[in-house]
MMTF fields as JSON, N, C-alpha, C and O atoms, coordinates in Angstrom:
{
  "mmtfVersion": "1.0.0",
  "mmtfProducer": "UNKNOWN",
  "numBonds": 363,
  "numAtoms": 364,
  "numGroups": 91,
  "numChains": 1,
  "numModels": 1,
  "chainsPerModel": [1],
  "groupsPerChain": [91],
  "chainIdList": ["A"],
  "bondAtomList": [4, 2, 8, 6, 12, 10, 16, 14, 20, 18, 24, 22, 28, 26, 32, 30, 36, 34, 40, 38, 44, 42, 48, 46, 52, 50, 56, 54, 60, 58, 64, 62, 68, 66, 72, 70, 76, 74, 80, 78, 84, 82, 88, 86, 92, 90, 96, 94, 100, 98, 104, 102, 108, 106, 112, 110, 116, 114, 120, 118, 124, 122, 128, 126, 132, 130, 136, 134, 140, 138, 144, 142, 148, 146, 152, 150, 156, 154, 160, 158, 164, 162, 168, 166, 172, 170, 176, 174, 180, 178, 184, 182, 188, 186, 192, 190, 196, 194, 200, 198, 204, 202, 208, 206, 212, 210, 216, 214, 220, 218, 224, 222, 228, 226, 232, 230, 236, 234, 240, 238, 244, 242, 248, 246, 252, 250, 256, 254, 260, 258, 264, 262, 268, 266, 272, 270, 276, 274, 280, 278, 284, 282, 288, 286, 292, 290, 296, 294, 300, 298, 304, 302, 308, 306, 312, 310, 316, 314, 320, 318, 324, 322, 328, 326, 332, 330, 336, 334, 340, 338, 344, 342, 348, 346, 352, 350, 356, 354, 360, 358],
  "bondOrderList": [1, 1, 1, 1, 1, 1, 1, 1, 1, 1, 1, 1, 1, 1, 1, 1, 1, 1, 1, 1, 1, 1, 1, 1, 1, 1, 1, 1, 1, 1, 1, 1, 1, 1, 1, 1, 1, 1, 1, 1, 1, 1, 1, 1, 1, 1, 1, 1, 1, 1, 1, 1, 1, 1, 1, 1, 1, 1, 1, 1, 1, 1, 1, 1, 1, 1, 1, 1, 1, 1, 1, 1, 1, 1, 1, 1, 1, 1, 1, 1, 1, 1, 1, 1, 1, 1, 1, 1, 1, 1],
  "groupList": [{"groupName": "MET", "atomNameList": ["N", "CA", "C", "O"], "elementList": ["N", "C", "C", "O"], "formalChargeList": [0, 0, 0, 0], "bondAtomList": [1, 0, 2, 1, 3, 2], "bondOrderList": [1, 1, 2], "singleLetterCode": "M", "chemCompType": "L-PEPTIDE LINKING"}, {"groupName": "ALA", "atomNameList": ["N", "CA", "C", "O"], "elementList": ["N", "C", "C", "O"], "formalChargeList": [0, 0, 0, 0], "bondAtomList": [1, 0, 2, 1, 3, 2], "bondOrderList": [1, 1, 2], "singleLetterCode": "A", "chemCompType": "L-PEPTIDE LINKING"}, {"groupName": "LYS", "atomNameList": ["N", "CA", "C", "O"], "elementList": ["N", "C", "C", "O"], "formalChargeList": [0, 0, 0, 0], "bondAtomList": [1, 0, 2, 1, 3, 2], "bondOrderList": [1, 1, 2], "singleLetterCode": "K", "chemCompType": "L-PEPTIDE LINKING"}, {"groupName": "THR", "atomNameList": ["N", "CA", "C", "O"], "elementList": ["N", "C", "C", "O"], "formalChargeList": [0, 0, 0, 0], "bondAtomList": [1, 0, 2, 1, 3, 2], "bondOrderList": [1, 1, 2], "singleLetterCode": "T", "chemCompType": "L-PEPTIDE LINKING"}, {"groupName": "LEU", "atomNameList": ["N", "CA", "C", "O"], "elementList": ["N", "C", "C", "O"], "formalChargeList": [0, 0, 0, 0], "bondAtomList": [1, 0, 2, 1, 3, 2], "bondOrderList": [1, 1, 2], "singleLetterCode": "L", "chemCompType": "L-PEPTIDE LINKING"}, {"groupName": "ILE", "atomNameList": ["N", "CA", "C", "O"], "elementList": ["N", "C", "C", "O"], "formalChargeList": [0, 0, 0, 0], "bondAtomList": [1, 0, 2, 1, 3, 2], "bondOrderList": [1, 1, 2], "singleLetterCode": "I", "chemCompType": "L-PEPTIDE LINKING"}, {"groupName": "GLY", "atomNameList": ["N", "CA", "C", "O"], "elementList": ["N", "C", "C", "O"], "formalChargeList": [0, 0, 0, 0], "bondAtomList": [1, 0, 2, 1, 3, 2], "bondOrderList": [1, 1, 2], "singleLetterCode": "G", "chemCompType": "PEPTIDE LINKING"}, {"groupName": "ASN", "atomNameList": ["N", "CA", "C", "O"], "elementList": ["N", "C", "C", "O"], "formalChargeList": [0, 0, 0, 0], "bondAtomList": [1, 0, 2, 1, 3, 2], "bondOrderList": [1, 1, 2], "singleLetterCode": "N", "chemCompType": "L-PEPTIDE LINKING"}, {"groupName": "ASP", "atomNameList": ["N", "CA", "C", "O"], "elementList": ["N", "C", "C", "O"], "formalChargeList": [0, 0, 0, 0], "bondAtomList": [1, 0, 2, 1, 3, 2], "bondOrderList": [1, 1, 2], "singleLetterCode": "D", "chemCompType": "L-PEPTIDE LINKING"}, {"groupName": "ARG", "atomNameList": ["N", "CA", "C", "O"], "elementList": ["N", "C", "C", "O"], "formalChargeList": [0, 0, 0, 0], "bondAtomList": [1, 0, 2, 1, 3, 2], "bondOrderList": [1, 1, 2], "singleLetterCode": "R", "chemCompType": "L-PEPTIDE LINKING"}, {"groupName": "GLU", "atomNameList": ["N", "CA", "C", "O"], "elementList": ["N", "C", "C", "O"], "formalChargeList": [0, 0, 0, 0], "bondAtomList": [1, 0, 2, 1, 3, 2], "bondOrderList": [1, 1, 2], "singleLetterCode": "E", "chemCompType": "L-PEPTIDE LINKING"}, {"groupName": "GLN", "atomNameList": ["N", "CA", "C", "O"], "elementList": ["N", "C", "C", "O"], "formalChargeList": [0, 0, 0, 0], "bondAtomList": [1, 0, 2, 1, 3, 2], "bondOrderList": [1, 1, 2], "singleLetterCode": "Q", "chemCompType": "L-PEPTIDE LINKING"}, {"groupName": "SER", "atomNameList": ["N", "CA", "C", "O"], "elementList": ["N", "C", "C", "O"], "formalChargeList": [0, 0, 0, 0], "bondAtomList": [1, 0, 2, 1, 3, 2], "bondOrderList": [1, 1, 2], "singleLetterCode": "S", "chemCompType": "L-PEPTIDE LINKING"}, {"groupName": "PRO", "atomNameList": ["N", "CA", "C", "O"], "elementList": ["N", "C", "C", "O"], "formalChargeList": [0, 0, 0, 0], "bondAtomList": [1, 0, 2, 1, 3, 2], "bondOrderList": [1, 1, 2], "singleLetterCode": "P", "chemCompType": "L-PEPTIDE LINKING"}, {"groupName": "PHE", "atomNameList": ["N", "CA", "C", "O"], "elementList": ["N", "C", "C", "O"], "formalChargeList": [0, 0, 0, 0], "bondAtomList": [1, 0, 2, 1, 3, 2], "bondOrderList": [1, 1, 2], "singleLetterCode": "F", "chemCompType": "L-PEPTIDE LINKING"}, {"groupName": "VAL", "atomNameList": ["N", "CA", "C", "O"], "elementList": ["N", "C", "C", "O"], "formalChargeList": [0, 0, 0, 0], "bondAtomList": [1, 0, 2, 1, 3, 2], "bondOrderList": [1, 1, 2], "singleLetterCode": "V", "chemCompType": "L-PEPTIDE LINKING"}, {"groupName": "TRP", "atomNameList": ["N", "CA", "C", "O"], "elementList": ["N", "C", "C", "O"], "formalChargeList": [0, 0, 0, 0], "bondAtomList": [1, 0, 2, 1, 3, 2], "bondOrderList": [1, 1, 2], "singleLetterCode": "W", "chemCompType": "L-PEPTIDE LINKING"}, {"groupName": "TYR", "atomNameList": ["N", "CA", "C", "O"], "elementList": ["N", "C", "C", "O"], "formalChargeList": [0, 0, 0, 0], "bondAtomList": [1, 0, 2, 1, 3, 2], "bondOrderList": [1, 1, 2], "singleLetterCode": "Y", "chemCompType": "L-PEPTIDE LINKING"}],
  "groupTypeList": [0, 1, 2, 3, 2, 4, 5, 6, 7, 8, 9, 2, 10, 2, 4, 10, 11, 11, 9, 2, 1, 1, 5, 2, 1, 7, 9, 2, 2, 9, 9, 12, 13, 1, 2, 14, 14, 2, 8, 15, 15, 12, 10, 4, 2, 2, 15, 3, 16, 1, 3, 13, 2, 10, 4, 5, 2, 17, 12, 6, 1, 15, 4, 1, 14, 5, 5, 15, 3, 1, 5, 5, 5, 6, 4, 0, 8, 10, 6, 4, 12, 10, 4, 14, 9, 5, 15, 4, 2, 3, 13],
  "groupIdList": [1, 2, 3, 4, 5, 6, 7, 8, 9, 10, 11, 12, 13, 14, 15, 16, 17, 18, 19, 20, 21, 22, 23, 24, 25, 26, 27, 28, 29, 30, 31, 32, 33, 34, 35, 36, 37, 38, 39, 40, 41, 42, 43, 44, 45, 46, 47, 48, 49, 50, 51, 52, 53, 54, 55, 56, 57, 58, 59, 60, 61, 62, 63, 64, 65, 66, 67, 68, 69, 70, 71, 72, 73, 74, 75, 76, 77, 78, 79, 80, 81, 82, 83, 84, 85, 86, 87, 88, 89, 90, 91],
  "secStructList": [7, 7, 7, 7, 7, 7, 7, 6, 2, 2, 2, 2, 2, 2, 2, 2, 2, 2, 2, 2, 2, 2, 2, 2, 2, 2, 1, 7, 7, 7, 7, 7, 2, 2, 2, 2, 2, 2, 2, 2, 2, 2, 2, 2, 2, 2, 7, 7, 7, 7, 7, 2, 2, 2, 2, 2, 2, 2, 2, 2, 2, 2, 2, 2, 2, 2, 2, 2, 2, 2, 2, 2, 2, 2, 2, 2, 2, 2, 2, 2, 2, 2, 2, 2, 2, 2, 2, 2, 6, 7, 7],
  "xCoordList": [1.147, 1.685, 1.115, 1.131, 0.636, 0.03, 1.11, 2.146, 0.842, 1.773, 1.521, 0.382, 2.611, 2.451, 2.608, 3.482, 1.767, 1.808, 2.754, 2.588, 3.746, 4.719, 4.276, 3.834, 4.401, 4.028, 5.15, 5.925, 5.209, 6.145, 7.599, 8.033, 8.358, 9.8, 10.132, 11.141, 9.286, 9.535, 9.541, 10.385, 8.608, 8.522, 9.75, 10.325, 10.146, 11.314, 12.568, 13.38, 12.719, 13.888, 13.879, 14.913, 12.721, 12.602, 12.93, 13.646, 12.413, 12.699, 14.186, 14.761, 14.804, 16.23, 17.053, 18.039, 16.658, 17.349, 17.203, 18.165, 16.013, 15.785, 16.607, 17.156, 16.688, 17.459, 18.939, 19.586, 19.469, 20.875, 21.146, 22.181, 20.208, 20.372, 20.363, 21.123, 19.508, 19.438, 20.727, 21.237, 21.251, 22.504, 23.638, 24.45, 23.689, 24.747, 24.633, 25.65, 23.421, 23.213, 23.58, 24.057, 23.361, 23.623, 25.062, 25.459, 25.837, 27.217, 28.036, 27.985, 28.782, 29.594, 30.819, 31.445, 31.134, 32.308, 33.523, 33.446, 34.632, 35.871, 36.485, 36.499, 36.994, 37.633, 39.058, 39.351, 39.927, 41.325, 41.507, 40.753, 42.502, 42.778, 43.118, 42.77, 43.789, 44.134, 42.868, 42.797, 41.875, 40.605, 39.905, 39.33, 39.957, 39.337, 39.946, 39.222, 41.288, 41.943, 41.75, 41.679, 41.667, 41.388, 40.0, 39.812, 39.039, 37.684, 37.649, 36.918, 38.439, 38.498, 39.014, 38.435, 40.102, 40.669, 39.658, 39.506, 38.971, 37.958, 36.85, 36.416, 36.394, 35.34, 35.837, 35.098, 37.083, 37.631, 37.779, 37.724, 37.962, 38.042, 36.686, 36.617, 35.615, 34.263, 33.834, 32.841, 34.58, 34.221, 34.429, 35.431, 33.47, 33.618, 34.244, 33.584, 35.52, 36.251, 35.994, 35.783, 36.011, 35.81, 37.052, 38.18, 36.813, 37.93, 38.529, 37.878, 39.754, 40.346, 39.482, 39.39, 38.856, 38.0, 36.781, 36.417, 36.165, 35.012, 35.433, 34.703, 36.606, 37.101, 37.271, 36.9, 37.829, 37.996, 36.631, 36.425, 35.704, 34.354, 33.653, 33.091, 33.695, 33.033, 33.717, 33.049, 35.042, 35.776, 35.43, 35.29, 35.291, 34.901, 33.515, 33.271, 32.598, 31.233, 31.227, 30.527, 31.996, 32.068, 32.677, 32.175, 33.748, 34.401, 33.454, 33.394, 32.715, 31.752, 30.669, 30.297, 30.168, 29.142, 29.675, 28.969, 30.905, 31.502, 31.639, 31.348, 32.078, 32.246, 30.904, 30.791, 29.888, 28.556, 28.016, 27.47, 28.167, 27.691, 28.427, 27.807, 29.734, 30.516, 30.066, 29.971, 29.787, 29.314, 27.964, 27.753, 27.056, 25.724, 25.841, 25.204, 26.642, 26.8, 27.45, 27.049, 28.448, 29.102, 28.143, 28.146, 27.31, 26.323, 25.293, 24.915, 24.848, 23.887, 24.519, 23.863, 25.784, 26.483, 26.587, 26.299, 26.994, 27.109, 25.747, 25.622, 24.731, 23.385, 22.851, 22.305, 23.002, 22.524, 23.34, 22.794, 24.644, 25.476, 25.002, 24.88, 24.735, 24.254, 22.887, 22.624, 22.024, 20.698, 20.811, 20.103, 21.685, 21.866, 22.463, 22.107, 23.371, 23.933, 22.83, 22.79, 21.932, 20.836, 19.883, 19.492, 19.51, 18.556, 19.152, 18.472, 20.389, 21.011, 21.675, 22.079, 21.794, 22.381, 23.757, 24.02, 24.618, 25.997, 26.891, 26.704, 27.854, 28.734, 29.737, 30.541],
  "yCoordList": [-17.789, -16.464, -15.721, -16.25, -14.557, -13.768, -13.127, -12.683, -13.092, -12.452, -10.955, -10.492, -10.218, -8.771, -8.366, -8.862, -7.48, -7.03, -5.842, -4.834, -5.984, -4.918, -4.025, -4.502, -2.729, -1.786, -0.772, -0.488, -0.247, 0.836, 0.437, -0.583, 1.268, 1.069, -0.203, -0.851, -0.566, -1.794, -2.999, -3.887, -3.02, -4.136, -4.159, -5.218, -2.985, -2.906, -3.386, -4.12, -2.966, -3.387, -4.899, -5.556, -5.436, -6.877, -7.652, -8.652, -7.196, -7.848, -7.769, -8.73, -6.625, -6.465, -7.408, -7.982, -7.57, -8.501, -9.934, -10.702, -10.291, -11.637, -11.876, -12.96, -10.855, -10.978, -11.184, -12.043, -10.406, -10.542, -11.906, -12.521, -12.377, -13.69, -14.794, -15.757, -14.663, -15.665, -15.669, -16.733, -14.493, -14.405, -15.035, -15.782, -14.732, -15.283, -16.799, -17.493, -17.32, -18.767, -19.481, -20.615, -18.825, -19.454, -19.283, -19.892, -18.469, -18.22, -19.503, -20.171, -19.832, -21.046, -20.816, -19.756, -21.827, -21.741, -22.2, -23.17, -21.513, -21.889, -23.082, -23.171, -24.0, -25.187, -25.243, -24.796, -25.785, -25.867, -26.99, -27.963, -26.861, -27.93, -29.252, -30.32, -29.186, -30.413, -31.147, -32.371, -30.411, -31.022, -31.644, -32.728, -30.953, -31.466, -32.804, -33.768, -32.871, -34.113, -35.221, -36.396, -34.856, -35.848, -36.449, -37.658, -35.609, -36.09, -36.949, -37.937, -36.573, -37.354, -38.755, -39.739, -38.849, -40.156, -40.965, -42.168, -40.306, -40.988, -41.566, -42.699, -40.794, -41.276, -42.398, -43.342, -42.302, -43.346, -44.671, -45.733, -44.62, -45.854, -46.548, -47.758, -45.792, -46.355, -46.999, -47.725, -46.734, -47.235, -48.739, -49.26, -49.435, -50.863, -51.006, -50.783, -51.377, -51.47, -52.812, -53.814, -52.832, -54.071, -54.955, -54.468, -56.264, -57.21, -57.272, -56.864, -57.774, -57.874, -58.701, -58.38, -59.752, -60.588, -59.786, -59.845, -59.046, -58.218, -57.127, -56.807, -56.568, -55.503, -55.994, -55.299, -57.186, -57.77, -58.031, -57.765, -58.552, -58.856, -57.574, -57.538, -56.536, -55.279, -54.598, -54.024, -54.665, -54.067, -54.774, -54.129, -56.095, -56.861, -56.483, -56.364, -56.294, -55.904, -54.526, -54.317, -53.603, -52.255, -52.31, -51.668, -53.069, -53.2, -53.81, -53.347, -54.85, -55.48, -54.484, -54.421, -53.715, -52.718, -51.673, -51.276, -51.231, -50.233, -50.79, -50.096, -52.034, -52.656, -52.786, -52.451, -53.271, -53.421, -52.06, -51.928, -51.065, -49.721, -49.17, -48.564, -49.373, -48.896, -49.577, -48.93, -50.875, -51.602, -51.059, -50.833, -50.852, -50.331, -48.947, -48.679, -48.079, -46.727, -46.787, -46.053, -47.651, -47.804, -48.282, -47.762, -49.279, -49.785, -48.716, -48.572, -47.972, -46.896, -45.829, -45.31, -45.504, -44.509, -44.972, -44.208, -46.213, -46.75, -46.804, -46.46, -47.237, -47.321, -45.965, -45.815, -44.978, -43.633, -43.016, -42.303, -43.286, -42.775, -43.35, -42.62, -44.653, -45.3, -44.753, -44.527, -44.543, -43.992, -42.603, -42.305, -41.758, -40.423, -40.492, -39.695, -41.446, -41.605, -41.97, -41.451, -42.872, -43.285, -42.121, -41.861, -41.422, -40.32, -39.175, -38.599, -38.846, -37.716, -38.125, -37.264, -39.428, -39.987, -39.405, -38.921, -39.46, -39.026, -40.255, -41.166, -40.293, -41.47, -41.538, -42.469],
  "zCoordList": [89.803, 89.8, 88.592, 87.481, 88.788, 87.726, 86.868, 87.364, 85.579, 84.662, 84.659, 84.718, 84.59, 84.498, 83.045, 82.335, 82.627, 81.244, 81.152, 81.84, 80.289, 80.111, 78.966, 77.92, 79.179, 78.134, 77.944, 78.858, 76.754, 76.472, 76.604, 76.067, 77.339, 77.482, 78.252, 77.973, 79.223, 79.981, 79.052, 79.175, 78.139, 77.182, 76.275, 76.025, 75.786, 74.917, 75.648, 75.084, 76.907, 77.685, 77.904, 77.789, 78.215, 78.447, 77.167, 77.214, 76.033, 74.759, 74.416, 73.906, 74.697, 74.43, 75.31, 74.848, 76.565, 77.463, 76.959, 76.978, 76.512, 75.989, 74.723, 74.525, 73.868, 72.638, 72.945, 72.346, 73.87, 74.245, 74.874, 74.617, 75.701, 76.332, 75.284, 75.39, 74.274, 73.206, 72.391, 72.042, 72.089, 71.337, 72.131, 71.585, 73.417, 74.271, 74.368, 74.368, 74.45, 74.565, 73.269, 73.301, 72.129, 70.836, 70.356, 69.362, 71.045, 70.639, 70.785, 71.818, 69.747, 69.778, 70.653, 70.621, 71.422, 72.276, 71.485, 70.73, 71.652, 70.969, 71.671, 72.898, 70.856, 71.404, 70.894, 69.785, 71.696, 71.29, 70.273, 70.281, 69.399, 68.434, 69.123, 68.62, 70.262, 70.989, 71.417, 71.314, 71.894, 72.306, 71.101, 71.201, 69.961, 68.744, 68.352, 68.101, 68.296, 67.882, 68.91, 68.551, 70.169, 71.212, 70.989, 71.13, 70.642, 70.359, 69.096, 69.035, 68.088, 66.847, 67.138, 66.681, 67.898, 68.246, 69.044, 68.83, 69.959, 70.766, 69.885, 70.096, 68.903, 68.013, 67.107, 66.827, 66.648, 65.78, 66.517, 65.897, 67.816, 68.603, 68.675, 68.893, 68.494, 68.559, 67.239, 67.197, 66.163, 64.84, 64.772, 65.261, 64.159, 63.905, 62.526, 61.511, 62.491, 61.241, 60.586, 61.269, 59.256, 58.503, 58.629, 58.702, 58.652, 58.673, 57.268, 56.306, 57.134, 55.79, 54.833, 53.648, 55.337, 54.492, 54.006, 52.832, 54.916, 54.544, 53.559, 52.62, 53.784, 52.92, 51.486, 50.541, 51.326, 49.989, 49.355, 48.171, 50.155, 49.658, 49.177, 48.082, 50.002, 49.647, 48.459, 47.6, 48.413, 47.291, 45.987, 44.947, 46.038, 44.851, 44.376, 43.175, 45.328, 44.962, 44.295, 43.304, 44.832, 44.254, 42.855, 41.932, 42.701, 41.4, 40.363, 39.224, 40.76, 39.85, 39.441, 38.269, 40.386, 40.095, 39.117, 38.191, 39.315, 38.421, 37.01, 36.036, 36.899, 35.579, 34.864, 33.684, 35.577, 34.974, 34.537, 33.442, 35.384, 35.049, 33.829, 32.956, 33.761, 32.616, 31.33, 30.287, 31.395, 30.208, 29.753, 28.562, 30.696, 30.353, 29.713, 28.694, 30.301, 29.746, 28.368, 27.465, 28.195, 26.894, 25.829, 24.713, 26.158, 25.197, 24.837, 23.674, 25.841, 25.568, 24.669, 23.766, 24.912, 24.102, 22.652, 21.731, 22.453, 21.091, 20.409, 19.234, 21.146, 20.578, 20.169, 19.076, 21.035, 20.705, 19.571, 18.729, 19.547, 18.445, 17.119, 16.135, 17.084, 15.863, 15.469, 14.288, 16.445, 16.18, 15.551, 14.59, 16.076, 15.509, 14.107, 13.239, 13.883, 12.529, 11.537, 10.422, 11.954, 11.075, 10.833, 9.695, 11.901, 11.779, 10.969, 10.12, 11.217, 10.521, 9.21, 8.428, 8.962, 7.738, 7.442, 6.341, 8.432, 8.225, 8.211, 9.018, 7.311, 7.217, 8.343, 8.398]
}
């Protein structure tokens, strides 16, 4: 099928129709809160939850990481404080 070349007002009208169609297609549809919560429950049923044993294991790993990080930051703070005391010679 051959394409027809639009000129002048025909082209403007065609572009305006395409613009309106694009806006209408991109417009978000409103959903009810009940539908939203129904979808949330549906998605939560699909989640693979950790077992109590895994939860304790992962919590221990996180706690250990936090402790190690706190120690490293504390040592760096003390070291830099001492370095500044030496450089600035303040008692």
